[in-house]
PAZAPA-4460 file (N, C-alpha, C; in steps of 0.05 Angstrom, whole numbers, plus 32768, in hexadecimal, padded with zeros to 4 digits):
% residues 246
    n_x    n_y    n_z   ca_x   ca_y   ca_z    c_x    c_y    c_z   seq   type   mol
   7BF3   7DFD   82B6   7C04   7DFF   829E   7C1F   7DF1   82A3     1      X     A
   7C27   7DDF   8292   7C40   7DD1   8295   7C57   7DE4   828F     2      X     A
   7C6D   7DE1   829E   7C84   7DF3   829A   7C9C   7DE3   8291     3      X     A
   7CAA   7DEE   827D   7CC3   7DE4   8273   7CD7   7DFB   8272     4      X     A
   7CF1   7DF5   826F   7D03   7E0C   826E   7D1E   7E04   8264     5      X     A
   7D30   7E18   8266   7D4C   7E15   825C   7D5E   7E21   8271     6      X     A
   7D73   7E13   8279   7D87   7E1F   828A   7DA1   7E22   827B     7      X     A
   7DAF   7E38   8280   7DC8   7E3E   8272   7DD0   7E5B   8278     8      X     A
   7DE7   7E63   826C   7DF0   7E7E   8270   7E05   7E84   825B     9      X     A
   7E02   7E9A   824B   7DEA   7EAB   824A   7DD5   7E9F   8238    10      X     A
   7DBD   7EAA   8238   7DA7   7E9F   8228   7D9B   7EB3   8214    11      X     A
   7DAA   7EC8   820E   7DA0   7EDD   81FD   7D99   7ED2   81E1    12      X     A
   7DA7   7EBE   81D8   7DA2   7EB4   81BD   7D94   7E98   81BE    13      X     A
   7D85   7E94   81D3   7D79   7E7A   81D7   7D65   7E72   81C0    14      X     A
   7D69   7E5A   81B6   7D57   7E4F   81A2   7D3E   7E42   81AF    15      X     A
   7D42   7E35   81C5   7D2D   7E24   81D1   7D13   7E32   81D8    16      X     A
   7D15   7E49   81E5   7CFD   7E57   81EF   7CEB   7E5E   81D7    17      X     A
   7CF7   7E6A   81C2   7CE7   7E72   81AB   7CDB   7E59   819D    18      X     A
   7CEB   7E44   819B   7CE1   7E2C   818E   7CC9   7E20   819C    19      X     A
   7CCC   7E1C   81B6   7CB7   7E0F   81C5   7C9E   7E21   81C9    20      X     A
   7CA2   7E3B   81CC   7C8C   7E4D   81CF   7C7B   7E4C   81B6    21      X     A
   7C88   7E4C   819E   7C7A   7E4A   8185   7C6C   7E2F   8182    22      X     A
   7C7A   7E1A   818B   7C6F   7DFF   8189   7C55   7DFD   819A    23      X     A
   7C56   7E07   81B3   7C3F   7E06   81C5   7C28   7E15   81B9    24      X     A
   7C2D   7E2C   81AD   7C18   7E3C   81A1   7C0C   7E2E   8189    25      X     A
   7C1D   7E24   8177   7C14   7E18   815F   7C04   7DFE   8164    26      X     A
   7C0D   7DEF   8178   7C00   7DD5   817D   7BEC   7DD6   8194    27      X     A
   7BE6   7DEE   819D   7BD2   7DF3   81B2   7BD9   7DE2   81CC    28      X     A
   7BF2   7DE4   81D4   7BFB   7DD6   81EC   7BFB   7DE9   8203    29      X     A
   7BEF   7DE1   8219   7BED   7DF3   8231   7C07   7DF0   8241    30      X     A
   7C1B   7DFE   8239   7C35   7DFD   8246   7C45   7E16   8241    31      X     A
   7C5A   7E1A   8250   7C6B   7E31   824C   7C88   7E28   824E    32      X     A
   7C9A   7E38   8241   7CB6   7E32   8241   7CC5   7E4B   824A    33      X     A
   7CD5   7E48   8260   7CE2   7E5F   826C   7D01   7E5C   826A    34      X     A
   7D0E   7E73   8268   7D2B   7E73   8269   7D34   7E77   8286    35      X     A
   7D46   7E66   828F   7D52   7E69   82AA   7D70   7E6F   82A6    36      X     A
   7D77   7E88   82A5   7D92   7E90   82A0   7DA2   7E8E   82BA    37      X     A
   7DB0   7E78   82BD   7DBF   7E74   82D6   7DDD   7E71   82CE    38      X     A
   7DED   7E82   82DA   7E0A   7E81   82D4   7E18   7E69   82E1    39      X     A
   7E0E   7E62   82F9   7E1A   7E4C   8308   7E06   7E36   830C    40      X     A
   7E0E   7E1D   8308   7DFB   7E06   830A   7DF0   7E03   8326    41      X     A
   7DFE   7E0F   833A   7DF5   7E0E   8356   7DDA   7E1C   835A    42      X     A
   7DD2   7E2C   8345   7DB8   7E3A   8346   7DA1   7E29   833E    43      X     A
   7DA6   7E11   8334   7D91   7DFF   832A   7D7C   7DF8   833F    44      X     A
   7D84   7DF0   8358   7D70   7DE9   836C   7D5C   7E00   8371    45      X     A
   7D66   7E18   8370   7D54   7E2F   8375   7D40   7E32   835E    46      X     A
   7D48   7E2C   8346   7D36   7E2D   832F   7D20   7E18   8333    47      X     A
   7D28   7E00   833B   7D14   7DEB   833F   7D01   7DF2   8356    48      X     A
   7D0C   7DFF   836A   7CFB   7E07   8381   7CE7   7E1C   8379    49      X     A
   7CEF   7E2F   8368   7CDD   7E44   8360   7CC9   7E3B   834B    50      X     A
   7CCF   7E25   833D   7CBD   7E1C   8328   7CB6   7DFE   832E    51      X     A
   7CA8   7DFB   8344   7CA1   7DE0   834C   7C90   7DD2   8336    52      X     A
   7C96   7DB9   8332   7C88   7DA8   831E   7C8F   7DAE   8301    53      X     A
   7CA6   7DBC   82FD   7CB0   7DBE   82E2   7CB3   7DA2   82D6    54      X     A
   7CAB   7D9F   82BD   7CAA   7D84   82B1   7CC5   7D7C   82A4    55      X     A
   7CD5   7D90   829C   7CEE   7D89   8290   7CFC   7DA3   8287    56      X     A
   7D16   7DA1   8282   7D24   7DB8   8278   7D3C   7DB0   8267    57      X     A
   7D43   7DC2   8255   7D5A   7DBE   8244   7D73   7DCA   8252    58      X     A
   7D8A   7DC2   8249   7DA3   7DCB   8255   7DB6   7DD4   823F    59      X     A
   7DC1   7DEC   8242   7DD4   7DF5   822E   7DED   7E00   823C    60      X     A
   7DFF   7E0B   822C   7E19   7E15   8236   7E14   7E28   824E    61      X     A
   7E23   7E26   8264   7E3A   7E14   8268   7E34   7DFC   827A    62      X     A
   7E1B   7DF3   827A   7E13   7DE0   828F   7E0E   7DC3   8285    63      X     A
   7E15   7DBD   826C   7E0F   7DA2   8262   7E1F   7D8C   8270    64      X     A
   7E34   7D93   827D   7E44   7D7F   828C   7E41   7D82   82AA    65      X     A
   7E42   7D9B   82B3   7E40   7D9F   82D1   7E25   7D9A   82DC    66      X     A
   7E10   7D97   82CB   7DF5   7D90   82D5   7DF4   7D74   82E0    67      X     A
   7E08   7D63   82D9   7E08   7D47   82E1   7E06   7D44   8300    68      X     A
   7E13   7D56   830F   7E13   7D53   832C   7DF7   7D56   8338    69      X     A
   7DE4   7D60   8329   7DC9   7D64   8333   7DB5   7D4F   8328    70      X     A
   7DBF   7D3E   8317   7DAD   7D2A   830B   7DAB   7D11   831D    71      X     A
   7D93   7D06   831E   7D8F   7CED   832E   7D92   7CD4   831D    72      X     A
   7D90   7CD8   8302   7D91   7CC0   82F1   7D9B   7CCA   82D5    73      X     A
   7DA9   7CB8   82C7   7DB3   7CBF   82AC   7DA9   7CAB   8298    74      X     A
   7D9E   7CB6   8282   7D97   7CA5   826B   7DB1   7C9C   825E    75      X     A
   7DB0   7C86   824F   7DC8   7C7C   8242   7DD4   7C91   822F    76      X     A
   7DC4   7CA2   8223   7DCE   7CB6   8211   7DE0   7CCA   821F    77      X     A
   7DD8   7CD4   8236   7DE8   7CE6   8246   7E02   7CD9   8251    78      X     A
   7DFF   7CBF   8258   7E16   7CB0   8262   7E2B   7CAD   824C    79      X     A
   7E22   7CA6   8234   7E34   7CA1   821D   7E42   7CBB   8215    80      X     A
   7E33   7CD1   8214   7E3F   7CEA   820B   7E4F   7CF8   8221    81      X     A
   7E46   7CF5   823A   7E54   7D04   824F   7E4B   7D20   8251    82      X     A
   7E33   7D26   8246   7E27   7D41   8248   7E09   7D3D   8246    83      X     A
   7DFB   7D50   8252   7DDE   7D4F   8254   7DD2   7D69   824A    84      X     A
   7DBE   7D67   8238   7DB1   7D80   822E   7D93   7D7F   8232    85      X     A
   7D88   7D6A   823E   7D6B   7D68   8243   7D67   7D59   825D    86      X     A
   7D56   7D64   826E   7D50   7D58   8288   7D32   7D55   828C    87      X     A
   7D2A   7D3D   8292   7D0E   7D37   8299   7D0C   7D38   82B7    88      X     A
   7CF6   7D45   82C1   7CF3   7D48   82DD   7CDA   7D38   82E6    89      X     A
   7CDE   7D25   82F7   7CC8   7D16   8303   7CC5   7D1F   8320    90      X     A
   7CAD   7D25   8328   7CA8   7D2F   8343   7C9C   7D19   8354    91      X     A
   7CA7   7D15   836C   7C9D   7D01   837F   7C9C   7D0E   839B    92      X     A
   7C84   7D12   83A4   7C80   7D1F   83BF   7C90   7D39   83C1    93      X     A
   7C8C   7D4A   83AC   7C97   7D65   83AB   7CB6   7D65   83A7    94      X     A
   7CC1   7D4D   83A2   7CDE   7D4B   839D   7CE3   7D45   8380    95      X     A
   7CF4   7D55   8373   7CFA   7D50   8357   7D0F   7D3B   8353    96      X     A
   7D0A   7D29   8340   7D1E   7D15   8337   7D26   7D1D   831B    97      X     A
   7D40   7D22   8317   7D4A   7D2D   82FE   7D58   7D16   82EE    98      X     A
   7D4E   7D12   82D5   7D59   7CFE   82C4   7D66   7D0C   82AC    99      X     A
   7D80   7D07   82A7   7D8E   7D15   8292   7D90   7D05   8278   100      X     A
   7D8D   7D13   8262   7D8E   7D07   8247   7DA0   7D18   8235   101      X     A
   7DA8   7D0D   821E   7DB6   7D1D   820A   7DA7   7D1A   81F0   102      X     A
   7D9A   7D2F   81E7   7D8C   7D2E   81CE   7D9C   7D3B   81B7   103      X     A
   7DB3   7D48   81BE   7DC5   7D52   81A9   7DCE   7D3B   8198   104      X     A
   7DD1   7D24   81A4   7DDB   7D0C   8197   7DC9   7D04   817F   105      X     A
   7DAF   7D01   8184   7D9C   7CFA   816F   7D98   7D11   815B   106      X     A
   7D99   7D2A   8166   7D95   7D41   8155   7DAB   7D43   8140   107      X     A
   7DC4   7D41   8149   7DDB   7D43   8137   7DDC   7D2C   8124   108      X     A
   7DD8   7D14   812E   7DD9   7CFC   811D   7DC6   7CFD   8105   109      X     A
   7DAD   7D04   810C   7D98   7D04   80F7   7D9B   7D1C   80E4   110      X     A
   7DA9   7D31   80ED   7DAD   7D48   80DC   7DC4   7D45   80C8   111      X     A
   7DD9   7D38   80D1   7DF0   7D35   80BF   7DEF   7D1D   80AC   112      X     A
   7DE0   7D08   80B4   7DDF   7CF0   80A4   7DD9   7CF4   8087   113      X     A
   7DC5   7D05   8080   7DBF   7D08   8063   7DD6   7D14   8053   114      X     A
   7DEA   7D20   8060   7E01   7D2C   8051   7E17   7D18   804C   115      X     A
   7E17   7D02   805B   7E2E   7CEF   805A   7E2E   7CDE   8041   116      X     A
   7E46   7CDB   8036   7E4B   7CC9   801F   7E5F   7CB4   8028   117      X     A
   7E64   7CA1   8016   7E76   7C8B   801C   7E92   7C95   8023   118      X     A
   7E99   7CAC   8017   7EB4   7CB7   801B   7EB8   7CC4   8036   119      X     A
   7EA2   7CCA   8044   7EA4   7CD8   805D   7EA8   7CC4   8074   120      X     A
   7EC1   7CBE   807A   7EC8   7CAA   808E   7ED5   7CB5   80A7   121      X     A
   7EE0   7CCE   80A5   7EEE   7CDA   80BC   7EE6   7CF7   80C0   122      X     A
   7EE6   7CFF   80DA   7EDC   7D19   80E1   7EEE   7D28   80F4   123      X     A
   7EEE   7D42   80F2   7EFB   7D54   8106   7EE6   7D62   8115   124      X     A
   7EE8   7D61   8130   7ED5   7D6E   8142   7EE3   7D86   814D   125      X     A
   7EDB   7D9E   8145   7EE7   7DB7   814F   7EDA   7DBF   8169   126      X     A
   7EEA   7DBD   817F   7EDF   7DC3   8199   7EDC   7DAA   81AA   127      X     A
   7EDA   7DAD   81C4   7EDA   7D96   81D6   7EC5   7D97   81EC   128      X     A
   7EB1   7DA9   81E9   7E9D   7DAC   81FD   7E87   7D97   81FD   129      X     A
   7E71   7D9C   820A   7E5B   7D88   820C   7E4F   7D81   81F1   130      X     A
   7E4B   7D95   81E0   7E40   7D8F   81C5   7E53   7D7E   81B5   131      X     A
   7E6D   7D84   81B7   7E81   7D74   81A9   7E81   7D57   81B2   132      X     A
   7E7B   7D52   81CB   7E7A   7D37   81D5   7E62   7D28   81C8   133      X     A
   7E4C   7D36   81C4   7E35   7D29   81B7   7E3B   7D23   819A   134      X     A
   7E49   7D35   818C   7E52   7D30   8171   7E64   7D18   816F   135      X     A
   7E77   7D16   8182   7E8A   7D00   8183   7E7B   7CE5   8187   136      X     A
   7E68   7CE4   8199   7E59   7CCB   819D   7E48   7CC4   8184   137      X     A
   7E3D   7CD8   8176   7E2F   7CD3   815E   7E41   7CC7   8149   138      X     A
   7E59   7CD1   8146   7E6C   7CC5   8133   7E75   7CA9   813C   139      X     A
   7E77   7CA4   8155   7E7E   7C89   815F   7E68   7C75   8155   140      X     A
   7E4F   7C7D   8159   7E39   7C6C   8152   7E37   7C68   8133   141      X     A
   7E40   7C7C   8124   7E3F   7C7A   8107   7E59   7C6E   80FC   142      X     A
   7E6B   7C66   810E   7E85   7C5A   8107   7E96   7C6D   80F5   143      X     A
   7E95   7C86   80FC   7EA5   7C9A   80EF   7EBC   7CA2   8102   144      X     A
   7ED5   7C9E   80F9   7EEC   7CA5   8109   7EED   7CC4   810C   145      X     A
   7EF5   7CCD   8124   7EF7   7CE9   8128   7F0E   7CF1   813A   146      X     A
   7F15   7D0A   8138   7F29   7D16   814A   7F1F   7D32   8153   147      X     A
   7F25   7D38   816C   7F1E   7D53   8176   7F34   7D66   816D   148      X     A
   7F2C   7D7F   8169   7F3F   7D94   8164   7F3A   7DAA   8178   149      X     A
   7F4F   7DB3   8186   7F4C   7DC8   8199   7F64   7DDB   8199   150      X     A
   7F63   7DF0   81A7   7F7A   7E03   81A8   7F91   7DF7   81B8   151      X     A
   7F8B   7DE5   81CA   7FA0   7DDA   81DC   7FA7   7DBE   81D4   152      X     A
   7FC1   7DB9   81D3   7FCB   7D9F   81CB   7FC8   7D8A   81E1   153      X     A
   7FC0   7D71   81D9   7FC0   7D5B   81EC   7FC3   7D41   81DC   154      X     A
   7FC5   7D2B   81E9   7FCB   7D12   81DC   7FB7   7D0A   81C7   155      X     A
   7F9D   7D0E   81CD   7F88   7D05   81BB   7F7A   7D1B   81AC   156      X     A
   7F86   7D33   81AB   7F7A   7D49   819D   7F8E   7D56   818A   157      X     A
   7F84   7D5F   8173   7F94   7D6F   8161   7F91   7D8D   8169   158      X     A
   7FA4   7D9D   8161   7FA1   7DBA   8164   7F9C   7DC5   8148   159      X     A
   7F92   7DDD   8146   7F8C   7DE9   812C   7FA6   7DEC   811C   160      X     A
   7FBC   7DEF   8129   7FD6   7DF1   811A   7FDE   7DD7   810E   161      X     A
   7FD2   7DC0   8117   7FD8   7DA6   810C   7FCA   7DA0   80F2   162      X     A
   7FB6   7DB1   80EC   7FA4   7DAB   80D5   7FB2   7DB2   80BA   163      X     A
   7FC1   7D9E   80B0   7FCE   7DA1   8096   7FBF   7D93   8080   164      X     A
   7FC9   7D93   8068   7FBB   7D88   8051   7FB5   7D6A   8054   165      X     A
   7FC8   7D5B   805F   7FC3   7D3F   8062   7FAB   7D39   8074   166      X     A
   7FAA   7D48   808A   7F94   7D44   809D   7F79   7D4D   8091   167      X     A
   7F79   7D64   8084   7F60   7D6F   8079   7F56   7D5D   8062   168      X     A
   7F69   7D51   8053   7F61   7D3F   803D   7F55   7D25   8049   169      X     A
   7F5F   7D1C   8060   7F57   7D03   806C   7F3C   7D06   807C   170      X     A
   7F39   7D1C   808A   7F22   7D20   809A   7F0F   7D33   808C   171      X     A
   7EFB   7D28   807E   7EEA   7D37   806C   7ED0   7D42   8078   172      X     A
   7ECC   7D3D   8092   7EB6   7D49   80A0   7EC1   7D5B   80B6   173      X     A
   7EB8   7D74   80B7   7EC1   7D86   80CB   7EA9   7D92   80D9   174      X     A
   7EA8   7D8F   80F4   7E91   7D99   8103   7E9A   7DAE   8117   175      X     A
   7E8F   7DC6   8114   7E96   7DDC   8126   7E84   7DDB   813F   176      X     A
   7E90   7DD4   8155   7E81   7DD3   816F   7E8A   7DEA   8181   177      X     A
   7E98   7DFD   8177   7EA0   7E14   8186   7E8B   7E2B   8182   178      X     A
   7E8B   7E3F   8193   7E79   7E56   818F   7E84   7E6A   817A   179      X     A
   7E9B   7E65   816E   7EA7   7E78   815B   7E94   7E7B   8143   180      X     A
   7E8D   7E94   813D   7E7C   7E9A   8127   7E5F   7E9E   812E   181      X     A
   7E58   7E98   8148   7E3D   7E9C   8151   7E37   7EB9   8155   182      X     A
   7E1F   7EC1   814F   7E16   7EDD   8153   7E1B   7EE5   8170   183      X     A
   7E25   7EFC   8176   7E2B   7F13   8164   7E48   7F12   8158   184      X     A
   7E58   7EFE   815F   7E74   7EFD   8156   7E76   7EEE   813B   185      X     A
   7E68   7EF9   8127   7E65   7EEA   810E   7E7E   7EEB   80FC   186      X     A
   7E91   7EFC   8103   7EAA   7EFE   80F3   7EC0   7EEB   80FD   187      X     A
   7EB9   7ED8   810E   7ECD   7EC5   8118   7EC7   7EA9   810E   188      X     A
   7EDC   7E98   810E   7ED9   7E7C   8106   7EF2   7E6D   8110   189      X     A
   7EF0   7E53   8112   7F08   7E44   811A   7F20   7E4A   8108   190      X     A
   7F38   7E4B   8113   7F50   7E53   8104   7F5C   7E3A   80F7   191      X     A
   7F54   7E35   80DF   7F5D   7E1D   80D0   7F61   7E24   80B3   192      X     A
   7F70   7E13   80A4   7F76   7E19   8088   7F5F   7E12   8075   193      X     A
   7F4C   7E24   8072   7F34   7E20   8062   7F3B   7E1C   8044   194      X     A
   7F52   7E27   803C   7F59   7E24   801F   7F5F   7E07   8018   195      X     A
   7F62   7DF5   802C   7F67   7DD9   8026   7F4E   7DC9   8023   196      X     A
   7F37   7DD5   8027   7F1D   7DC7   8025   7F16   7DC3   8007   197      X     A
   7F04   7DB0   8003   7EFB   7DAB   7FE7   7EDE   7DA3   7FE7   198      X     A
   7ED4   7D9C   7FD0   7EB8   7D94   7FCD   7EB2   7D79   7FDB   199      X     A
   7EC7   7D6B   7FE3   7EC4   7D51   7FF1   7EBE   7D55   800E   200      X     A
   7EC0   7D6E   8018   7EBD   7D73   8035   7EA1   7D7B   803D   201      X     A
   7E9A   7D74   8056   7E81   7D7E   8063   7E8A   7D8F   807A   202      X     A
   7E7F   7DA8   807B   7E83   7DB9   8092   7E68   7DBD   80A0   203      X     A
   7E66   7DB3   80B8   7E4D   7DB4   80C7   7E53   7DC6   80DF   204      X     A
   7E42   7DDB   80E2   7E45   7DEE   80F8   7E2E   7DEB   810B   205      X     A
   7E33   7DE6   8125   7E1D   7DE4   8138   7E0E   7DFE   813C   206      X     A
   7E1B   7E14   8135   7E0F   7E2E   8137   7DF9   7E31   8122   207      X     A
   7DE4   7E40   8128   7DCE   7E45   8115   7DC9   7E63   8110   208      X     A
   7DD7   7E73   8120   7DD3   7E90   811D   7DEF   7E9D   811D   209      X     A
   7DF8   7EA7   8105   7DE9   7EAB   80EC   7DE4   7E91   80DD   210      X     A
   7DD2   7E92   80C9   7DCB   7E7A   80BA   7DE3   7E6F   80AC   211      X     A
   7DF5   7E80   80A1   7E0E   7E77   8095   7E25   7E84   80A4   212      X     A
   7E33   7E74   80B4   7E49   7E7F   80C3   7E61   7E82   80B1   213      X     A
   7E75   7E91   80BC   7E8E   7E95   80AD   7E9B   7E7A   80A8   214      X     A
   7E9A   7E67   80BB   7EA4   7E4C   80B7   7E98   7E3F   809F   215      X     A
   7E7D   7E41   809D   7E6F   7E35   8087   7E75   7E43   806D   216      X     A
   7E77   7E5E   806D   7E7C   7E6D   8055   7E97   7E66   8049   217      X     A
   7EAB   7E63   805B   7EC6   7E5B   8051   7EC5   7E40   8045   218      X     A
   7EB3   7E2E   804E   7EB0   7E14   8042   7EA3   7E17   8027   219      X     A
   7E8E   7E27   8025   7E7F   7E2C   800C   7E93   7E36   7FF7   220      X     A
   7EA5   7E48   7FFF   7EB8   7E54   7FEC   7ECA   7E3E   7FE0   221      X     A
   7ECD   7E28   7FEE   7EDE   7E12   7FE4   7ECE   7DFB   7FD7   222      X     A
   7EB3   7DFF   7FD5   7EA2   7DEB   7FC9   7E98   7DD6   7FDC   223      X     A
   7E9D   7DD9   7FF6   7E95   7DC4   8009   7E77   7DC5   800E   224      X     A
   7E6C   7DAF   8018   7E50   7DAE   8021   7E4F   7DB9   803D   225      X     A
   7E3C   7DCA   8043   7E3A   7DD6   805E   7E1D   7DD4   8069   226      X     A
   7E1C   7DD4   8083   7E02   7DD4   8091   7E04   7DE0   80AC   227      X     A
   7DF0   7DEF   80B4   7DF0   7DFB   80CF   7DE1   7DE9   80E3   228      X     A
   7DDF   7DF1   80FC   7DD4   7DE0   8111   7DB7   7DE3   8116   229      X     A
   7DA8   7DF2   8105   7D8C   7DF7   810B   7D7B   7DDD   810B   230      X     A
   7D7F   7DCD   80F7   7D6F   7DB4   80F6   7D76   7DA2   810E   231      X     A
   7D8F   7DA1   8115   7D97   7D92   812D   7D88   7D9C   8145   232      X     A
   7D85   7DB6   8149   7D77   7DC1   815F   7D5A   7DB9   815F   233      X     A
   7D4D   7DBA   8147   7D31   7DB1   8145   7D2E   7D94   814E   234      X     A
   7D40   7D83   8143   7D3F   7D67   8149   7D44   7D61   8167   235      X     A
   7D57   7D6E   8173   7D5D   7D69   818F   7D46   7D74   81A1   236      X     A
   7D3A   7D8A   8198   7D24   7D95   81A8   7D0C   7D83   81A8   237      X     A
   7D06   7D77   8190   7CEF   7D65   818F   7CF5   7D4B   819E   238      X     A
   7D0E   7D43   819E   7D16   7D2B   81AE   7D12   7D31   81CC   239      X     A
   7D1A   7D49   81D4   7D16   7D51   81F0   7CF8   7D51   81F7   240      X     A
   7CE8   7D5C   81E5   7CCB   7D5D   81EA   7CBF   7D41   81EE   241      X     A
   7CC9   7D2E   81DE   7CC0   7D12   81E1   7CC8   7D07   81FC   242      X     A
   7CE0   7D0D   8204   7CE9   7D03   821E   7CD8   7D0F   8235   243      X     A
   7CD3   7D29   8234   7CC4   7D36   8249   7CA7   7D2C   824B   244      X     A
   7C9D   7D21   8235   7C82   7D17   8235   7C80   7CF9   8236   245      X     A
   7C97   7CEB   823A   7C96   7CCE   823B   7C8E   7CC4   8256   246      X     A
***
């Protein structure tokens, strides 16, 4: 039986294991998908040792960037994004060769494209982690100008306190790449002036649980178009499956 898995910490709300287990059952695939809850990336070699001949694994928070030190090769997607969320494992004489990819890039791009109109030319990326980097690269490829927003001020980032009417009017796509609003902390959301939003705005939340986050609901209240990250997860998972079987 082929083995696949997910590394990250914590994994209580993991999407991948349920998705792939159901996929394997539905499509009669002789494989299993395991969660490897590792708090420190230094535990990865032991995971590989205990599960010899694992075919591939997904990578989630907090290891999308620190997994790089264990990769033998990088696909152009992981290089461009600077984060890895899918690893293909090739075995040669009992030694694993790890190749890193980023499928968040294709997942996000294909998920948000149907929402975009001619007026959507600039975006705000809330958060600066590995997923935010994939969103940024997607916008680069779509030729959409973007700025990061974070709690800490720096030369190339806005802070939430900077978000005034002029900026909100100019940047009509807002993507929440933070964990704010994710179950069980559903009463939280990025601290921004939602009353300045309009029907011209898109609010995209990478979170999928709950189905409608507080970030999204505040957008709905202003007439904005909203979408959660569930379709993105499906698309990136299928992209990972294609990579593992290539």
